[in-house]
Biotite code that builds the C-alpha atoms (Angstrom):
import biotite.structure as struc

atoms = struc.array([
    struc.Atom([-85.498, 17.191, 12.204], chain_id="A", res_id=1, res_name="MET", atom_name="CA", element="C"),
    struc.Atom([-85.463, 19.244, 15.388], chain_id="A", res_id=2, res_name="ALA", atom_name="CA", element="C"),
    struc.Atom([-88.655, 20.308, 17.117], chain_id="A", res_id=3, res_name="LEU", atom_name="CA", element="C"),
    struc.Atom([-89.559, 24.012, 17.082], chain_id="A", res_id=4, res_name="PRO", atom_name="CA", element="C"),
    struc.Atom([-88.416, 26.273, 19.904], chain_id="A", res_id=5, res_name="THR", atom_name="CA", element="C"),
    struc.Atom([-91.701, 28.200, 20.074], chain_id="A", res_id=6, res_name="THR", atom_name="CA", element="C"),
    struc.Atom([-95.387, 27.215, 20.132], chain_id="A", res_id=7, res_name="ASN", atom_name="CA", element="C"),
    struc.Atom([-94.458, 23.635, 20.983], chain_id="A", res_id=8, res_name="LEU", atom_name="CA", element="C"),
    struc.Atom([-97.400, 21.246, 21.324], chain_id="A", res_id=9, res_name="GLN", atom_name="CA", element="C"),
    struc.Atom([-97.508, 18.026, 23.330], chain_id="A", res_id=10, res_name="LEU", atom_name="CA", element="C"),
    struc.Atom([-98.914, 15.983, 20.462], chain_id="A", res_id=11, res_name="ASP", atom_name="CA", element="C"),
    struc.Atom([-96.011, 17.128, 18.261], chain_id="A", res_id=12, res_name="VAL", atom_name="CA", element="C"),
    struc.Atom([-93.541, 15.970, 20.915], chain_id="A", res_id=13, res_name="ILE", atom_name="CA", element="C"),
    struc.Atom([-95.287, 12.632, 21.325], chain_id="A", res_id=14, res_name="ALA", atom_name="CA", element="C"),
    struc.Atom([-95.323, 12.105, 17.581], chain_id="A", res_id=15, res_name="SER", atom_name="CA", element="C"),
    struc.Atom([-91.581, 12.807, 17.361], chain_id="A", res_id=16, res_name="ALA", atom_name="CA", element="C"),
    struc.Atom([-91.045, 10.152, 20.037], chain_id="A", res_id=17, res_name="LEU", atom_name="CA", element="C"),
    struc.Atom([-93.019, 7.603, 18.055], chain_id="A", res_id=18, res_name="GLY", atom_name="CA", element="C"),
    struc.Atom([-96.345, 7.742, 19.871], chain_id="A", res_id=19, res_name="ALA", atom_name="CA", element="C"),
    struc.Atom([-99.468, 6.682, 17.992], chain_id="A", res_id=20, res_name="ILE", atom_name="CA", element="C"),
    struc.Atom([-101.446, 9.866, 17.278], chain_id="A", res_id=21, res_name="PRO", atom_name="CA", element="C"),
    struc.Atom([-104.717, 8.379, 18.480], chain_id="A", res_id=22, res_name="ALA", atom_name="CA", element="C"),
    struc.Atom([-103.324, 7.683, 21.960], chain_id="A", res_id=23, res_name="ILE", atom_name="CA", element="C"),
    struc.Atom([-103.896, 10.398, 24.520], chain_id="A", res_id=24, res_name="GLU", atom_name="CA", element="C"),
    struc.Atom([-100.719, 11.236, 26.400], chain_id="A", res_id=25, res_name="VAL", atom_name="CA", element="C"),
    struc.Atom([-99.731, 13.569, 29.181], chain_id="A", res_id=26, res_name="ASP", atom_name="CA", element="C"),
    struc.Atom([-96.408, 15.253, 29.805], chain_id="A", res_id=27, res_name="ILE", atom_name="CA", element="C"),
    struc.Atom([-95.395, 12.810, 32.563], chain_id="A", res_id=28, res_name="HIS", atom_name="CA", element="C"),
    struc.Atom([-95.850, 9.794, 30.302], chain_id="A", res_id=29, res_name="ASP", atom_name="CA", element="C"),
    struc.Atom([-94.097, 11.585, 27.465], chain_id="A", res_id=30, res_name="THR", atom_name="CA", element="C"),
    struc.Atom([-91.042, 12.360, 29.583], chain_id="A", res_id=31, res_name="CYS", atom_name="CA", element="C"),
    struc.Atom([-90.812, 9.050, 31.416], chain_id="A", res_id=32, res_name="ASN", atom_name="CA", element="C"),
    struc.Atom([-92.221, 6.233, 29.334], chain_id="A", res_id=33, res_name="TYR", atom_name="CA", element="C"),
    struc.Atom([-91.421, 7.110, 25.753], chain_id="A", res_id=34, res_name="PHE", atom_name="CA", element="C"),
    struc.Atom([-88.032, 6.527, 24.193], chain_id="A", res_id=35, res_name="ASN", atom_name="CA", element="C"),
    struc.Atom([-86.443, 9.951, 24.625], chain_id="A", res_id=36, res_name="VAL", atom_name="CA", element="C"),
    struc.Atom([-83.039, 10.265, 22.933], chain_id="A", res_id=37, res_name="ASN", atom_name="CA", element="C"),
    struc.Atom([-80.895, 11.992, 25.564], chain_id="A", res_id=38, res_name="GLU", atom_name="CA", element="C"),
    struc.Atom([-78.501, 13.152, 22.857], chain_id="A", res_id=39, res_name="ASN", atom_name="CA", element="C"),
    struc.Atom([-81.309, 15.044, 21.184], chain_id="A", res_id=40, res_name="GLY", atom_name="CA", element="C"),
    struc.Atom([-82.122, 17.318, 24.147], chain_id="A", res_id=41, res_name="LEU", atom_name="CA", element="C"),
    struc.Atom([-80.859, 20.815, 23.397], chain_id="A", res_id=42, res_name="ASP", atom_name="CA", element="C"),
    struc.Atom([-78.762, 22.176, 26.320], chain_id="A", res_id=43, res_name="PRO", atom_name="CA", element="C"),
    struc.Atom([-80.029, 25.661, 25.509], chain_id="A", res_id=44, res_name="THR", atom_name="CA", element="C"),
    struc.Atom([-83.521, 24.663, 26.654], chain_id="A", res_id=45, res_name="TYR", atom_name="CA", element="C"),
    struc.Atom([-82.968, 21.587, 28.826], chain_id="A", res_id=46, res_name="CYS", atom_name="CA", element="C"),
    struc.Atom([-80.738, 22.079, 31.851], chain_id="A", res_id=47, res_name="ASN", atom_name="CA", element="C"),
    struc.Atom([-77.908, 19.655, 32.525], chain_id="A", res_id=48, res_name="GLY", atom_name="CA", element="C"),
    struc.Atom([-74.180, 19.435, 31.827], chain_id="A", res_id=49, res_name="TYR", atom_name="CA", element="C"),
    struc.Atom([-74.351, 16.035, 30.141], chain_id="A", res_id=50, res_name="THR", atom_name="CA", element="C"),
    struc.Atom([-76.989, 14.300, 28.009], chain_id="A", res_id=51, res_name="PRO", atom_name="CA", element="C"),
    struc.Atom([-77.823, 11.867, 30.826], chain_id="A", res_id=52, res_name="SER", atom_name="CA", element="C"),
    struc.Atom([-78.255, 14.692, 33.343], chain_id="A", res_id=53, res_name="SER", atom_name="CA", element="C"),
    struc.Atom([-80.540, 16.550, 30.926], chain_id="A", res_id=54, res_name="ARG", atom_name="CA", element="C"),
    struc.Atom([-82.678, 13.450, 30.541], chain_id="A", res_id=55, res_name="LEU", atom_name="CA", element="C"),
    struc.Atom([-82.802, 13.109, 34.322], chain_id="A", res_id=56, res_name="GLY", atom_name="CA", element="C"),
    struc.Atom([-83.924, 16.712, 34.713], chain_id="A", res_id=57, res_name="ASN", atom_name="CA", element="C"),
    struc.Atom([-86.572, 16.246, 32.051], chain_id="A", res_id=58, res_name="LEU", atom_name="CA", element="C"),
    struc.Atom([-87.984, 13.176, 33.774], chain_id="A", res_id=59, res_name="GLN", atom_name="CA", element="C"),
    struc.Atom([-87.890, 14.851, 37.191], chain_id="A", res_id=60, res_name="PHE", atom_name="CA", element="C"),
    struc.Atom([-89.392, 18.202, 36.204], chain_id="A", res_id=61, res_name="ASP", atom_name="CA", element="C"),
    struc.Atom([-91.808, 16.940, 33.503], chain_id="A", res_id=62, res_name="ASN", atom_name="CA", element="C"),
    struc.Atom([-91.359, 20.278, 31.752], chain_id="A", res_id=63, res_name="ASN", atom_name="CA", element="C"),
    struc.Atom([-92.600, 20.374, 28.180], chain_id="A", res_id=64, res_name="MET", atom_name="CA", element="C"),
    struc.Atom([-90.349, 23.346, 27.422], chain_id="A", res_id=65, res_name="GLY", atom_name="CA", element="C"),
    struc.Atom([-87.314, 21.097, 27.805], chain_id="A", res_id=66, res_name="TYR", atom_name="CA", element="C"),
    struc.Atom([-88.245, 19.549, 24.460], chain_id="A", res_id=67, res_name="PHE", atom_name="CA", element="C"),
    struc.Atom([-87.626, 22.788, 22.565], chain_id="A", res_id=68, res_name="ARG", atom_name="CA", element="C"),
    struc.Atom([-85.101, 22.112, 19.806], chain_id="A", res_id=69, res_name="GLY", atom_name="CA", element="C"),
    struc.Atom([-85.222, 18.377, 20.524], chain_id="A", res_id=70, res_name="TYR", atom_name="CA", element="C"),
    struc.Atom([-83.813, 16.187, 17.737], chain_id="A", res_id=71, res_name="ASP", atom_name="CA", element="C"),
    struc.Atom([-84.895, 12.574, 18.004], chain_id="A", res_id=72, res_name="HIS", atom_name="CA", element="C"),
    struc.Atom([-82.400, 11.478, 15.330], chain_id="A", res_id=73, res_name="THR", atom_name="CA", element="C"),
    struc.Atom([-79.294, 13.012, 16.954], chain_id="A", res_id=74, res_name="ALA", atom_name="CA", element="C"),
    struc.Atom([-76.448, 10.511, 16.974], chain_id="A", res_id=75, res_name="SER", atom_name="CA", element="C"),
    struc.Atom([-72.686, 10.226, 17.181], chain_id="A", res_id=76, res_name="LEU", atom_name="CA", element="C"),
    struc.Atom([-70.718, 11.131, 14.091], chain_id="A", res_id=77, res_name="SER", atom_name="CA", element="C"),
    struc.Atom([-66.999, 11.151, 13.307], chain_id="A", res_id=78, res_name="MET", atom_name="CA", element="C"),
    struc.Atom([-65.148, 14.464, 13.122], chain_id="A", res_id=79, res_name="ILE", atom_name="CA", element="C"),
    struc.Atom([-61.497, 15.252, 12.452], chain_id="A", res_id=80, res_name="ASN", atom_name="CA", element="C"),
    struc.Atom([-59.693, 17.134, 15.236], chain_id="A", res_id=81, res_name="VAL", atom_name="CA", element="C"),
    struc.Atom([-56.183, 17.700, 16.553], chain_id="A", res_id=82, res_name="VAL", atom_name="CA", element="C"),
    struc.Atom([-55.133, 16.783, 20.088], chain_id="A", res_id=83, res_name="VAL", atom_name="CA", element="C"),
    struc.Atom([-52.200, 17.691, 22.292], chain_id="A", res_id=84, res_name="SER", atom_name="CA", element="C"),
    struc.Atom([-51.009, 16.279, 25.613], chain_id="A", res_id=85, res_name="THR", atom_name="CA", element="C"),
    struc.Atom([-50.403, 19.839, 26.854], chain_id="A", res_id=86, res_name="THR", atom_name="CA", element="C"),
    struc.Atom([-52.258, 23.070, 26.192], chain_id="A", res_id=87, res_name="SER", atom_name="CA", element="C"),
    struc.Atom([-50.854, 24.748, 23.082], chain_id="A", res_id=88, res_name="CYS", atom_name="CA", element="C"),
    struc.Atom([-48.388, 21.868, 22.718], chain_id="A", res_id=89, res_name="GLY", atom_name="CA", element="C"),
    struc.Atom([-47.457, 19.726, 19.732], chain_id="A", res_id=90, res_name="THR", atom_name="CA", element="C"),
    struc.Atom([-50.651, 18.659, 18.020], chain_id="A", res_id=91, res_name="LYS", atom_name="CA", element="C"),
    struc.Atom([-51.488, 15.392, 16.321], chain_id="A", res_id=92, res_name="ASN", atom_name="CA", element="C"),
    struc.Atom([-54.387, 14.835, 13.969], chain_id="A", res_id=93, res_name="SER", atom_name="CA", element="C"),
    struc.Atom([-56.958, 12.260, 15.013], chain_id="A", res_id=94, res_name="THR", atom_name="CA", element="C"),
    struc.Atom([-60.640, 11.408, 14.669], chain_id="A", res_id=95, res_name="SER", atom_name="CA", element="C"),
    struc.Atom([-63.266, 11.264, 17.396], chain_id="A", res_id=96, res_name="ILE", atom_name="CA", element="C"),
    struc.Atom([-66.959, 10.513, 17.615], chain_id="A", res_id=97, res_name="TYR", atom_name="CA", element="C"),
    struc.Atom([-69.339, 12.978, 19.221], chain_id="A", res_id=98, res_name="THR", atom_name="CA", element="C"),
    struc.Atom([-72.522, 14.992, 18.679], chain_id="A", res_id=99, res_name="ILE", atom_name="CA", element="C"),
    struc.Atom([-71.968, 17.816, 16.198], chain_id="A", res_id=100, res_name="GLY", atom_name="CA", element="C"),
    struc.Atom([-68.803, 19.921, 16.231], chain_id="A", res_id=101, res_name="THR", atom_name="CA", element="C"),
    struc.Atom([-66.106, 20.021, 18.905], chain_id="A", res_id=102, res_name="LEU", atom_name="CA", element="C"),
    struc.Atom([-67.471, 23.335, 20.151], chain_id="A", res_id=103, res_name="SER", atom_name="CA", element="C"),
    struc.Atom([-70.980, 21.886, 20.243], chain_id="A", res_id=104, res_name="ASN", atom_name="CA", element="C"),
    struc.Atom([-69.717, 18.833, 22.142], chain_id="A", res_id=105, res_name="ALA", atom_name="CA", element="C"),
    struc.Atom([-68.098, 21.019, 24.788], chain_id="A", res_id=106, res_name="TYR", atom_name="CA", element="C"),
    struc.Atom([-71.024, 23.433, 25.142], chain_id="A", res_id=107, res_name="ASP", atom_name="CA", element="C"),
    struc.Atom([-73.523, 20.580, 25.255], chain_id="A", res_id=108, res_name="GLY", atom_name="CA", element="C"),
    struc.Atom([-71.499, 18.344, 27.550], chain_id="A", res_id=109, res_name="GLY", atom_name="CA", element="C"),
    struc.Atom([-71.477, 15.543, 24.992], chain_id="A", res_id=110, res_name="TYR", atom_name="CA", element="C"),
    struc.Atom([-68.898, 12.823, 25.480], chain_id="A", res_id=111, res_name="ASN", atom_name="CA", element="C"),
    struc.Atom([-66.182, 12.178, 22.919], chain_id="A", res_id=112, res_name="ILE", atom_name="CA", element="C"),
    struc.Atom([-65.214, 8.664, 21.891], chain_id="A", res_id=113, res_name="TYR", atom_name="CA", element="C"),
    struc.Atom([-62.464, 6.899, 20.009], chain_id="A", res_id=114, res_name="LEU", atom_name="CA", element="C"),
    struc.Atom([-65.075, 4.697, 18.348], chain_id="A", res_id=115, res_name="ASP", atom_name="CA", element="C"),
    struc.Atom([-68.824, 4.690, 17.869], chain_id="A", res_id=116, res_name="SER", atom_name="CA", element="C"),
    struc.Atom([-69.618, 5.045, 21.564], chain_id="A", res_id=117, res_name="GLY", atom_name="CA", element="C"),
    struc.Atom([-67.811, 2.599, 23.850], chain_id="A", res_id=118, res_name="THR", atom_name="CA", element="C"),
    struc.Atom([-64.252, 3.931, 24.367], chain_id="A", res_id=119, res_name="THR", atom_name="CA", element="C"),
    struc.Atom([-63.862, 7.394, 25.888], chain_id="A", res_id=120, res_name="SER", atom_name="CA", element="C"),
    struc.Atom([-61.482, 9.829, 24.197], chain_id="A", res_id=121, res_name="GLY", atom_name="CA", element="C"),
    struc.Atom([-57.980, 10.059, 25.626], chain_id="A", res_id=122, res_name="VAL", atom_name="CA", element="C"),
    struc.Atom([-57.146, 12.794, 28.123], chain_id="A", res_id=123, res_name="THR", atom_name="CA", element="C"),
    struc.Atom([-55.787, 15.851, 26.337], chain_id="A", res_id=124, res_name="GLY", atom_name="CA", element="C"),
    struc.Atom([-56.376, 19.237, 24.783], chain_id="A", res_id=125, res_name="PHE", atom_name="CA", element="C"),
    struc.Atom([-58.554, 19.159, 21.678], chain_id="A", res_id=126, res_name="TYR", atom_name="CA", element="C"),
    struc.Atom([-58.630, 21.690, 18.861], chain_id="A", res_id=127, res_name="TYR", atom_name="CA", element="C"),
    struc.Atom([-60.904, 22.104, 15.900], chain_id="A", res_id=128, res_name="THR", atom_name="CA", element="C"),
    struc.Atom([-59.234, 21.006, 12.690], chain_id="A", res_id=129, res_name="TRP", atom_name="CA", element="C"),
    struc.Atom([-56.786, 23.610, 11.283], chain_id="A", res_id=130, res_name="ASN", atom_name="CA", element="C"),
    struc.Atom([-57.036, 26.004, 14.240], chain_id="A", res_id=131, res_name="THR", atom_name="CA", element="C"),
    struc.Atom([-54.629, 27.013, 16.988], chain_id="A", res_id=132, res_name="ILE", atom_name="CA", element="C"),
    struc.Atom([-57.189, 28.218, 19.525], chain_id="A", res_id=133, res_name="SER", atom_name="CA", element="C"),
    struc.Atom([-59.321, 27.761, 21.501], chain_id="A", res_id=134, res_name="PRO", atom_name="CA", element="C"),
    struc.Atom([-58.585, 24.389, 23.022], chain_id="A", res_id=135, res_name="TYR", atom_name="CA", element="C"),
    struc.Atom([-61.078, 22.175, 24.829], chain_id="A", res_id=136, res_name="TYR", atom_name="CA", element="C"),
    struc.Atom([-59.600, 20.192, 27.702], chain_id="A", res_id=137, res_name="GLN", atom_name="CA", element="C"),
    struc.Atom([-61.018, 16.686, 28.079], chain_id="A", res_id=138, res_name="TRP", atom_name="CA", element="C"),
    struc.Atom([-60.393, 14.109, 30.822], chain_id="A", res_id=139, res_name="HIS", atom_name="CA", element="C"),
    struc.Atom([-60.974, 10.481, 29.885], chain_id="A", res_id=140, res_name="GLN", atom_name="CA", element="C"),
    struc.Atom([-62.749, 9.740, 33.182], chain_id="A", res_id=141, res_name="THR", atom_name="CA", element="C"),
    struc.Atom([-64.200, 13.082, 34.273], chain_id="A", res_id=142, res_name="ASN", atom_name="CA", element="C"),
    struc.Atom([-65.237, 14.532, 30.911], chain_id="A", res_id=143, res_name="GLY", atom_name="CA", element="C"),
    struc.Atom([-64.860, 18.160, 29.855], chain_id="A", res_id=144, res_name="TRP", atom_name="CA", element="C"),
    struc.Atom([-62.658, 20.347, 32.065], chain_id="A", res_id=145, res_name="VAL", atom_name="CA", element="C"),
    struc.Atom([-62.302, 23.793, 30.511], chain_id="A", res_id=146, res_name="THR", atom_name="CA", element="C"),
    struc.Atom([-62.065, 25.892, 27.361], chain_id="A", res_id=147, res_name="LYS", atom_name="CA", element="C"),
    struc.Atom([-59.214, 28.365, 26.939], chain_id="A", res_id=148, res_name="ALA", atom_name="CA", element="C"),
    struc.Atom([-57.062, 30.166, 24.416], chain_id="A", res_id=149, res_name="SER", atom_name="CA", element="C"),
    struc.Atom([-53.414, 29.486, 23.688], chain_id="A", res_id=150, res_name="CYS", atom_name="CA", element="C"),
    struc.Atom([-51.018, 32.247, 24.717], chain_id="A", res_id=151, res_name="THR", atom_name="CA", element="C"),
    struc.Atom([-47.849, 32.238, 22.625], chain_id="A", res_id=152, res_name="LEU", atom_name="CA", element="C"),
    struc.Atom([-44.547, 33.704, 23.810], chain_id="A", res_id=153, res_name="VAL", atom_name="CA", element="C"),
    struc.Atom([-42.816, 36.200, 21.543], chain_id="A", res_id=154, res_name="GLY", atom_name="CA", element="C"),
    struc.Atom([-39.022, 36.325, 21.200], chain_id="A", res_id=155, res_name="TYR", atom_name="CA", element="C"),
    struc.Atom([-36.417, 37.710, 18.793], chain_id="A", res_id=156, res_name="THR", atom_name="CA", element="C"),
    struc.Atom([-34.252, 35.460, 16.657], chain_id="A", res_id=157, res_name="GLY", atom_name="CA", element="C"),
    struc.Atom([-32.493, 35.425, 13.340], chain_id="A", res_id=158, res_name="THR", atom_name="CA", element="C"),
    struc.Atom([-33.962, 34.163, 10.121], chain_id="A", res_id=159, res_name="THR", atom_name="CA", element="C"),
    struc.Atom([-33.746, 30.389, 9.821], chain_id="A", res_id=160, res_name="ILE", atom_name="CA", element="C"),
    struc.Atom([-30.553, 29.288, 8.070], chain_id="A", res_id=161, res_name="GLU", atom_name="CA", element="C"),
    struc.Atom([-29.491, 26.023, 6.447], chain_id="A", res_id=162, res_name="SER", atom_name="CA", element="C"),
    struc.Atom([-26.590, 25.372, 8.846], chain_id="A", res_id=163, res_name="ASP", atom_name="CA", element="C"),
    struc.Atom([-25.514, 26.374, 12.346], chain_id="A", res_id=164, res_name="SER", atom_name="CA", element="C"),
    struc.Atom([-22.396, 28.211, 11.205], chain_id="A", res_id=165, res_name="SER", atom_name="CA", element="C"),
    struc.Atom([-24.386, 30.539, 8.984], chain_id="A", res_id=166, res_name="THR", atom_name="CA", element="C"),
    struc.Atom([-26.983, 31.040, 11.729], chain_id="A", res_id=167, res_name="ALA", atom_name="CA", element="C"),
    struc.Atom([-24.289, 32.027, 14.230], chain_id="A", res_id=168, res_name="CYS", atom_name="CA", element="C"),
    struc.Atom([-23.085, 34.743, 11.847], chain_id="A", res_id=169, res_name="LYS", atom_name="CA", element="C"),
    struc.Atom([-26.563, 35.959, 10.904], chain_id="A", res_id=170, res_name="ALA", atom_name="CA", element="C"),
    struc.Atom([-27.537, 39.504, 11.852], chain_id="A", res_id=171, res_name="GLU", atom_name="CA", element="C"),
    struc.Atom([-31.092, 39.777, 10.538], chain_id="A", res_id=172, res_name="SER", atom_name="CA", element="C"),
    struc.Atom([-33.446, 39.826, 13.535], chain_id="A", res_id=173, res_name="ILE", atom_name="CA", element="C"),
    struc.Atom([-37.174, 39.002, 13.444], chain_id="A", res_id=174, res_name="ASN", atom_name="CA", element="C"),
    struc.Atom([-39.906, 38.299, 15.954], chain_id="A", res_id=175, res_name="THR", atom_name="CA", element="C"),
    struc.Atom([-41.035, 34.708, 16.368], chain_id="A", res_id=176, res_name="PHE", atom_name="CA", element="C"),
    struc.Atom([-43.444, 33.054, 18.774], chain_id="A", res_id=177, res_name="TRP", atom_name="CA", element="C"),
    struc.Atom([-43.370, 29.706, 20.582], chain_id="A", res_id=178, res_name="HIS", atom_name="CA", element="C"),
    struc.Atom([-45.738, 27.668, 22.731], chain_id="A", res_id=179, res_name="ASN", atom_name="CA", element="C"),
    struc.Atom([-43.338, 26.878, 25.567], chain_id="A", res_id=180, res_name="GLY", atom_name="CA", element="C"),
    struc.Atom([-43.200, 28.251, 29.094], chain_id="A", res_id=181, res_name="LEU", atom_name="CA", element="C"),
    struc.Atom([-39.818, 29.995, 28.967], chain_id="A", res_id=182, res_name="GLY", atom_name="CA", element="C"),
    struc.Atom([-38.499, 33.119, 27.281], chain_id="A", res_id=183, res_name="THR", atom_name="CA", element="C"),
    struc.Atom([-37.006, 31.079, 24.424], chain_id="A", res_id=184, res_name="TYR", atom_name="CA", element="C"),
    struc.Atom([-38.204, 27.837, 22.830], chain_id="A", res_id=185, res_name="PRO", atom_name="CA", element="C"),
    struc.Atom([-36.755, 24.529, 24.006], chain_id="A", res_id=186, res_name="VAL", atom_name="CA", element="C"),
    struc.Atom([-36.790, 20.973, 22.721], chain_id="A", res_id=187, res_name="ASP", atom_name="CA", element="C"),
    struc.Atom([-40.292, 19.986, 21.614], chain_id="A", res_id=188, res_name="GLY", atom_name="CA", element="C"),
    struc.Atom([-41.736, 23.506, 21.524], chain_id="A", res_id=189, res_name="ASN", atom_name="CA", element="C"),
    struc.Atom([-43.420, 24.723, 18.367], chain_id="A", res_id=190, res_name="GLU", atom_name="CA", element="C"),
    struc.Atom([-42.101, 27.906, 16.732], chain_id="A", res_id=191, res_name="VAL", atom_name="CA", element="C"),
    struc.Atom([-44.385, 30.196, 14.714], chain_id="A", res_id=192, res_name="TYR", atom_name="CA", element="C"),
    struc.Atom([-43.775, 33.114, 12.405], chain_id="A", res_id=193, res_name="THR", atom_name="CA", element="C"),
    struc.Atom([-46.921, 34.940, 13.486], chain_id="A", res_id=194, res_name="ASN", atom_name="CA", element="C"),
    struc.Atom([-48.589, 35.769, 16.791], chain_id="A", res_id=195, res_name="SER", atom_name="CA", element="C"),
    struc.Atom([-51.806, 33.823, 16.177], chain_id="A", res_id=196, res_name="ASP", atom_name="CA", element="C"),
    struc.Atom([-49.887, 30.568, 15.732], chain_id="A", res_id=197, res_name="GLY", atom_name="CA", element="C"),
    struc.Atom([-51.335, 29.762, 12.339], chain_id="A", res_id=198, res_name="SER", atom_name="CA", element="C"),
    struc.Atom([-47.974, 29.461, 10.540], chain_id="A", res_id=199, res_name="THR", atom_name="CA", element="C"),
    struc.Atom([-45.186, 27.200, 11.773], chain_id="A", res_id=200, res_name="LEU", atom_name="CA", element="C"),
    struc.Atom([-41.582, 28.184, 11.144], chain_id="A", res_id=201, res_name="ALA", atom_name="CA", element="C"),
    struc.Atom([-39.704, 26.092, 8.612], chain_id="A", res_id=202, res_name="GLY", atom_name="CA", element="C"),
    struc.Atom([-36.672, 23.824, 8.979], chain_id="A", res_id=203, res_name="THR", atom_name="CA", element="C"),
    struc.Atom([-33.159, 25.009, 9.785], chain_id="A", res_id=204, res_name="GLY", atom_name="CA", element="C"),
    struc.Atom([-30.967, 26.736, 12.344], chain_id="A", res_id=205, res_name="TRP", atom_name="CA", element="C"),
    struc.Atom([-31.799, 29.892, 14.264], chain_id="A", res_id=206, res_name="GLN", atom_name="CA", element="C"),
    struc.Atom([-29.750, 32.114, 16.557], chain_id="A", res_id=207, res_name="LYS", atom_name="CA", element="C"),
    struc.Atom([-30.961, 34.115, 19.547], chain_id="A", res_id=208, res_name="TYR", atom_name="CA", element="C"),
    struc.Atom([-28.982, 36.185, 22.062], chain_id="A", res_id=209, res_name="VAL", atom_name="CA", element="C"),
    struc.Atom([-29.120, 35.835, 25.861], chain_id="A", res_id=210, res_name="VAL", atom_name="CA", element="C"),
    struc.Atom([-27.093, 38.250, 28.012], chain_id="A", res_id=211, res_name="LEU", atom_name="CA", element="C"),
    struc.Atom([-24.632, 38.852, 25.206], chain_id="A", res_id=212, res_name="GLY", atom_name="CA", element="C"),
    struc.Atom([-24.162, 35.164, 24.388], chain_id="A", res_id=213, res_name="HIS", atom_name="CA", element="C"),
    struc.Atom([-25.228, 33.707, 21.021], chain_id="A", res_id=214, res_name="ASP", atom_name="CA", element="C"),
    struc.Atom([-27.106, 30.416, 20.982], chain_id="A", res_id=215, res_name="TYR", atom_name="CA", element="C"),
    struc.Atom([-28.456, 28.343, 18.099], chain_id="A", res_id=216, res_name="VAL", atom_name="CA", element="C"),
    struc.Atom([-31.309, 25.865, 17.971], chain_id="A", res_id=217, res_name="ILE", atom_name="CA", element="C"),
    struc.Atom([-32.364, 23.459, 15.257], chain_id="A", res_id=218, res_name="TYR", atom_name="CA", element="C"),
    struc.Atom([-35.998, 23.725, 14.162], chain_id="A", res_id=219, res_name="ILE", atom_name="CA", element="C"),
    struc.Atom([-37.487, 20.787, 12.279], chain_id="A", res_id=220, res_name="ASN", atom_name="CA", element="C"),
    struc.Atom([-40.715, 21.659, 10.451], chain_id="A", res_id=221, res_name="SER", atom_name="CA", element="C"),
    struc.Atom([-41.532, 24.246, 13.094], chain_id="A", res_id=222, res_name="GLY", atom_name="CA", element="C"),
    struc.Atom([-40.619, 22.147, 16.133], chain_id="A", res_id=223, res_name="VAL", atom_name="CA", element="C"),
    struc.Atom([-37.401, 22.614, 18.141], chain_id="A", res_id=224, res_name="VAL", atom_name="CA", element="C"),
    struc.Atom([-35.308, 19.460, 17.890], chain_id="A", res_id=225, res_name="ASP", atom_name="CA", element="C"),
    struc.Atom([-32.669, 19.133, 20.611], chain_id="A", res_id=226, res_name="GLY", atom_name="CA", element="C"),
    struc.Atom([-31.054, 21.560, 23.037], chain_id="A", res_id=227, res_name="SER", atom_name="CA", element="C"),
    struc.Atom([-29.601, 24.989, 22.305], chain_id="A", res_id=228, res_name="ALA", atom_name="CA", element="C"),
    struc.Atom([-25.843, 25.239, 21.867], chain_id="A", res_id=229, res_name="SER", atom_name="CA", element="C"),
    struc.Atom([-23.621, 28.292, 22.240], chain_id="A", res_id=230, res_name="GLU", atom_name="CA", element="C"),
    struc.Atom([-22.017, 29.672, 19.123], chain_id="A", res_id=231, res_name="CYS", atom_name="CA", element="C"),
    struc.Atom([-18.200, 29.419, 19.016], chain_id="A", res_id=232, res_name="PRO", atom_name="CA", element="C"),
])
């Protein structure tokens, strides 16, 4: 249970850290000689980008206010996330270990692990389960890098057809979105039917027009598979 954020008393802090109530303590001893759980220091009240830096600041400043919101039982837990090697790229489901949610881990500077605390998470762009944005960029050696939103590119194309011949003859035009860098999606890009990227396009062939030339691409479960080819 977390400590209160107002009217915090030293004896309450010491008790949370396992001190015997009868023992008189001061703030210096409390910060430096008791077993403070660095993961339990709330970044809202204790300065520092990472748990270890917050503990260092606590021990240097001996500031009782840094214990506001402290949770002595805070520990790593497994959460399900999705990760991509590029921002807004193809995402793969995985599990990581961290403190709280992905957003909480980023805001609090908590590390992410592939296991219960020994192997750092792989470098990549992490998303909360079942969301397209925002992403949290993590570097396996350097830790958290940035938080940003995915920007999808809109383009016009035909409805998705069952074969390339039908797609080349199709006339119905709709707006689609993709997560690539160019005007039109290329091999490996994801294609969406809506601007927020929550719905992937289906499977089949799609035509788009560039400078009066018709091209078709094959989309497999929302992901472009192969290069575009010009319609005959």
